[in-house]
N, C-alpha and C positions, 0 to 999 in steps of 0.2 A: 504494500500500500504506500503510495506516494502522497506527500503533502505539498500542495501548490501555494500555500499561504506565505505571504511576505512576513518574514520573521519580526519585522519592526511593528507590525500591527498588533495592538494589545487588546485583550478582551476588556469589556466594561466591568466595573466592580459593583454596579448597582445590585442591591440584594433584591431578588425577585423570587416569588413563590412559584413553584411549578409542580405538576403531577404528570402521570403517564399520558402520552399523546399517540403512541403507537399501541399495539397490544402489549408491548413491553418497553416503551420508550417515552421520552418527553421532550419538551421544548424549553430548556433552561438557558439557551444562549442569550447574551445581552444583545441589545440592538441600539442603533443610533437614531435619534430623531433627525428631522430634516436639517436642523442647524448643527448637528454633530453632538448634541448633549445627550445624556442618558434618558431613556424613556422609562419611567418608573412603574408604569402600569404592570400588574403581575401577569405572568404566563399562566394559562389555565389548560385544563384537560381538553376541552372542546368548546367551540363557540357556535351557537345556532342563531340565525337571524330571526326576526319576529315571525317571519313566514318561511319555514323550511320547505323549499320548492325542489328539492332533489327528487329525481325520478329514477326508477330502474331503467337500464338502457333500452329494453324492449318498449316500455311505455313512452320514453322520450322520443324514440324513432316513430312510434305510432302518432304521437301528438304533432310531430314535425312533418307528417305526411310522407314518410319514406319507409322502406322495408328495413327490418333489422339487419338484413344482409348488406344493404347500402350503408347503414350506420357502422357496421363492423368493418366494412372496407375502408371507410373514411377514418375511423378511430381505432383501427386494429393495432396500432403501434402502442397504445396505452395498455397497461397491465399491472399486475400485482407482483411485488417483491417479497419473498419470504426468507427470513434469516433467523434460524432457530425459532424462538417463540414470538418473534416480532413480525408484523405484517405492515408493509408500506406500499406506496405506489411509485411507478416509474414509467418510462416510455422510451421506445426506440427513437433516436434522434440523429439525423444527418446520415446515418449508416444503419444497415439492417442487423448489425451485430454490436451496436453501441447503445447503452442506455444512460439516461440522466435521472437523477433523483436527489433527495435531500441527504446530506452527509450522515445525519443521525439514523437513517434507515439501516446503514451498514455498521455504524460505530456506536458502541454503548458508552455510558459515562465512564470516564477514566481513560478513554482512548483505545479500548480493545474492540476487535471485531465481535459482532454479536454472535457469530457462529462460524464454524470451520467450513460450512457450505451454505450458499445462498442460491436461490433460483428466481427466475423471472417467468411469469405466465402471461403472455400477450393475449389481448382480447381476440385477435384474429385467429388464434389456434387454441380454443378452449381445452382445458384439461391437459395441456402440454406444458411441462415445467422444464425450462432450459437452464442448465448450470451457469452461474456467473463466475468468470475468472477473477477471483479475489485478488490475485497478484497484480491485476491491471488497474485497480481502483485508484483514481486521483481525486483528492478532496481539497476543499478550501481550508480545512483545519484537521489536525490529527485528533482533536477532541472537540467536535462541533457543539456538543451539549453544554460546554462551558464558555462558549465564545459568542460574539454577536452574530445575528441572523444572516448577515451578508456573507458569512464564511461557511454557511451550512449547505453546501452543494457537493455533489459527487458525480463522477463519470466513470463508467466501467464497461468492460467488454464481455460479451457472451461467449461461451465455449463454442457454440454453433449459432448460425443465423437462422431464424425461422423463415420458411419459404413464403414467397408472395405477400410480404408485409411491407407497406410503404412507410418508411420512417418520417417523422415530422421534420419540417424545416424550422428554422429559427427566425423570428421576426427581427427586423433591423430597427433599433432604437424605438421600442414600443412606448407609447404615450399613455398617460392617465389624465383624465378618465377615458375609458374605452370599453366596448362590449367584449366579453370573454365567455368561454365555456370551460367549466371544470369537470373533468371526468376522472374518477379515481375511487379508491376504497373508502370504507367508513360509512356506508349508507345503512345505518342500523346495526351493522356488524363490521368489524375491521376488514373482512374479506369480501363484503358485499359491495358491489360497485354502484355508484350513483352519478347522475349527470345533472348539471344545472347551468342555466345561462344567467349571467349577472354582469357586473361592471367592476373594473378596477376603479378606484376612487381618487387616490392621490399618492404622491411619493412621500413615504414616511421616513425614509433614510436614504442617504447616498454615501457609500464608503469611499475612501480615498482611491481605491483601485478601480472604481467605476461601477460596481454592482449596486443596483438600486433596490430598495424595499418598497413594494406597492401594497397598499391596503385594498381589499376587495370585499364585496358583499354577498358572495355565495356562502351558504352554510357549509360546515366541515366537521369532521370527527376523526377519532382514531382509525388508522388505516389509510388515510388520505395523504399522509406526508409524502412529498416528492412528486405529487401529481402535477401535470402541466396545466397552465391556463392557456387556452387556445383562442386565437382571434378568428375573424370571419373567413380568413384564407386558410384556416387549419394550420397556422404556424404557431409555434410555441412562443408565448410572450414571457412567461416566468414559471417558476415552480413553487408550489405551496409548501411553506415550512413551519408556520406557526399561527398562534392566536393571541389576542390580548383582550382582557375584559375586567371591569371592576366588579362584575357580578356574573360569573359563568353559570350560575345555577338557574338563570332565567333566560328564555329566548327573548331577545331585545332587538329593536331596530338598529341598523348600522349607525355607528357614531365614532367619534375619536376615542371613546372609552369602551368600544365593543366592536371588534373587527377581526378578520382573518388577514394574513399577509403572505406575500410571495416575494421571491427574489428574481431579478432579471438575469438572463443569460448574457452577461456582459463581462468585460475585463478578463480576469484569470479563468473564470468559469467558461467563457466562450473560447478562450485560447486552448484550454485543456480539451474541450470538446472537439475543436477543429483538428488538433493534433491526433487525437485518438481515432477520429473518423477518417482521416486522410488516407491511411493504408487501404481501408475497405473501399473508399471512393475510387482510388487509383486502380485497385484490382478489378472493380466493376467496369470501369472505363476500358481497361485493357481487354477484358473478356468481350465487351461489346464490339471493340474494334477488330478483334480476332474473328468474330463471327461474321463480319461484313465480307 
């Protein structure tokens, strides 16, 4: 496992309360506010908006007027990551054997891998678990649960690439507010997938290395860590990493005191992704040229 974090970046020391946010993980990393100061609102287990509008994928497809096969073809790159007792979300990104997710999906408090083996289950190939090459993992931090949210990202390579699955592209300089779709685990149970259309609202942090933190108003829950926010072009805008609320026990309207947040694929996150996806992209191009 390699750590792409700039060693000069320090974690915040704000004391924040936190509890489990995967089936066996949490969101304790500190975060920066837009002006760089500590954001003291506590981390919580899950944040639900006043109206939880998540749907099962089949129901979402039906309401959108498309078949589930069409939905699965469009969003087949999204899936579940299982590491020991923890379940999170991830997606194929830029290459058919490269996934992106939150760092804490792989790494437990203290900086140790959650399990000696982890798998990815893409939506396009139900009931197929693909081993993840744990030696390939690149993260923003070697202990993301103890650092600010903009370091909580990870890129990894699959042992084999699933067939006929189109990976997501990455949006260039996404703006907030903007409409997005969140598709990931945590819909009633960690391994149950849910889909919801909502909006990113504003930039709540910008780290020195360029990664931004965006608040958004979809509901979320344990199992959703690492899921992509997708724009109307089906490009990845950011990955969901955490929640903040002054009262997580109640479903409440979106506000500055009650929101979910994601981090953009910019700075070192984007560079790590491009580097890992490059060999697969080159190999694909070579195969295409050879077939001509």
